[in-house]
C-alpha positions as CSV (number, residue, x, y, z in Angstrom):
1,X,-2.6,5.3,-3.4
2,X,-2.3,2.0,-1.6
3,X,-0.5,2.2,1.7
4,X,1.5,-0.4,3.6
5,X,-1.4,-1.0,5.9
6,X,-3.6,-2.0,3.1
7,X,-1.4,-4.6,1.7
8,X,-2.9,-7.3,4.1
9,X,-6.4,-6.3,2.9
10,X,-5.4,-7.1,-0.8
11,X,-5.2,-10.9,0.0
12,X,-7.6,-12.7,-2.5
13,X,-8.7,-9.2,-3.9
14,X,-10.0,-8.9,-7.3
15,X,-8.6,-6.0,-9.4
16,X,-10.8,-3.9,-11.6
17,X,-10.4,-0.9,-13.9
18,X,-11.9,2.5,-12.8
19,X,-14.6,1.8,-15.4
20,X,-15.6,-1.5,-13.7
21,X,-13.9,-4.0,-16.0
22,X,-12.7,-7.0,-14.0
23,X,-9.0,-7.6,-14.5
24,X,-8.1,-10.6,-12.2
25,X,-6.8,-11.5,-9.0
26,X,-4.0,-9.8,-7.0
27,X,-1.1,-12.4,-7.1
28,X,1.5,-10.4,-5.2
29,X,2.9,-6.9,-4.6
30,X,6.2,-5.3,-5.1
31,X,7.4,-2.9,-2.4
32,X,10.2,-0.5,-2.6
33,X,12.9,-1.7,-0.2
34,X,14.2,1.7,0.6
35,X,10.9,3.8,1.0
36,X,8.6,0.9,2.0
37,X,6.0,2.1,-0.5
38,X,3.8,-0.5,-2.3
39,X,4.8,0.3,-6.0
40,X,3.5,-2.6,-8.2
41,X,0.9,-5.2,-8.1
42,X,1.0,-8.4,-10.3
43,X,-2.4,-9.4,-11.5
44,X,-3.4,-12.7,-13.0
45,X,-6.5,-14.2,-14.5
46,X,-6.1,-17.5,-16.0
47,X,-9.7,-17.8,-17.3
48,X,-9.3,-14.7,-19.6
49,X,-5.7,-15.4,-20.5
50,X,-4.2,-12.6,-18.5
51,X,-1.2,-14.7,-17.5
52,X,0.3,-11.9,-15.2
53,X,0.8,-8.2,-15.6
54,X,2.4,-5.5,-13.5
55,X,0.3,-2.5,-12.6
56,X,1.4,0.6,-10.8
57,X,-0.2,1.1,-7.4
58,X,0.5,4.8,-6.9
59,X,-2.9,5.8,-8.5
60,X,-4.8,2.8,-7.3
61,X,-7.4,2.6,-4.5
62,X,-8.8,-0.2,-2.5
63,X,-12.7,0.2,-2.4
64,X,-15.2,-2.3,-0.8
65,X,-12.4,-5.1,-1.0
66,X,-11.6,-4.4,-4.5
67,X,-8.5,-3.1,-6.0
68,X,-9.3,-0.3,-8.5
69,X,-6.7,0.9,-11.0
70,X,-7.1,4.0,-13.3
71,X,-5.8,2.3,-16.5
72,X,-7.8,0.8,-19.4
73,X,-7.8,-2.9,-20.0
74,X,-5.9,-2.4,-23.4
75,X,-3.1,-0.5,-21.7
76,X,-2.7,-3.2,-19.1
77,X,-2.8,-6.0,-21.6
78,X,0.0,-4.4,-23.6
79,X,2.1,-3.6,-20.7
80,X,5.9,-4.6,-21.1
81,X,7.2,-7.4,-18.8
82,X,3.9,-9.2,-18.8
83,X,5.5,-12.6,-19.6
84,X,7.9,-12.7,-16.6
85,X,8.0,-15.7,-14.4
86,X,5.6,-15.1,-11.5
87,X,8.5,-15.7,-9.2
88,X,10.4,-12.7,-10.6
89,X,10.8,-9.2,-9.3
90,X,11.2,-6.3,-11.7
91,X,14.8,-5.1,-12.6
92,X,15.5,-1.2,-12.6
93,X,15.3,-1.4,-16.5
94,X,12.0,-3.3,-16.6
95,X,10.5,-1.0,-14.0
96,X,11.5,2.1,-16.2
97,X,9.8,0.5,-19.2
98,X,6.6,0.0,-17.2
99,X,6.7,3.7,-15.8
100,X,7.0,4.9,-19.4
101,X,4.2,2.6,-20.6
102,X,1.8,3.7,-17.9
103,X,2.9,7.3,-18.0
104,X,3.9,7.4,-14.4
105,X,6.7,9.3,-12.9
106,X,9.4,7.2,-11.6
107,X,9.2,6.8,-7.7
108,X,12.8,7.7,-7.3
109,X,12.1,11.1,-8.8
110,X,9.2,11.6,-6.6
111,X,11.2,10.7,-3.5
112,X,13.9,13.1,-4.5
113,X,11.4,15.8,-4.9
114,X,10.0,15.4,-1.3
115,X,11.8,18.1,0.6
116,X,15.4,16.8,1.3
117,X,14.4,13.4,1.9
118,X,15.6,12.2,-1.5
119,X,17.9,9.5,-2.8
120,X,21.0,11.6,-1.8
121,X,20.5,10.7,1.7
122,X,19.4,7.0,1.4
123,X,21.4,3.9,1.4
124,X,22.4,2.6,-2.2
125,X,21.2,5.9,-3.6
126,X,24.1,6.7,-5.9
127,X,24.1,3.1,-7.4
128,X,20.4,3.0,-8.0
129,X,20.1,6.6,-9.3
130,X,23.0,5.9,-11.8
131,X,21.2,2.8,-13.1
132,X,23.4,0.4,-11.2
133,X,26.4,1.0,-13.5
134,X,24.9,-0.7,-16.6
135,X,23.5,-3.6,-14.6
136,X,19.8,-2.4,-14.8
137,X,18.9,-5.8,-16.2
138,X,20.0,-7.7,-13.2
139,X,19.3,-5.6,-10.2
140,X,16.0,-4.7,-8.4
141,X,15.1,-2.2,-5.6
142,X,11.8,-4.1,-5.1
143,X,10.9,-6.9,-2.8
144,X,7.9,-9.2,-3.2
145,X,5.3,-9.1,-0.6
146,X,2.4,-11.7,-0.6
147,X,-0.9,-10.0,0.7
148,X,-2.0,-11.2,4.2
149,X,1.4,-12.4,5.2
């Protein structure tokens, strides 16, 4: 799991699968604006045609200056939301698609499971938990962070 303290170390970092296959460079990171957790990384590699994909950081590690993610290349290449503009952030609906694709439990469910520190006591909790009243396509709970800044 990548921590807030490791975000700066990801500047210029190259991402690899846990099988050693190179994926590309870390473009930016999306951090949950409520919990402060790094949730997603956008990886690009123009040389290989990987124009930009989002990969969850929850099971990732930073090893010897390399970001290592536990997903096979084919899964990453076929991830939804790959074609988003690189200035974009993920909407609630897009993030839900990505969680399903990678087989990762939604961060909101995990936070809610952590002993009484769940969404019920956080700002904006009800709106986010209920899918933002049908506006999932336009609302995000994430903020973009550039490594090293």
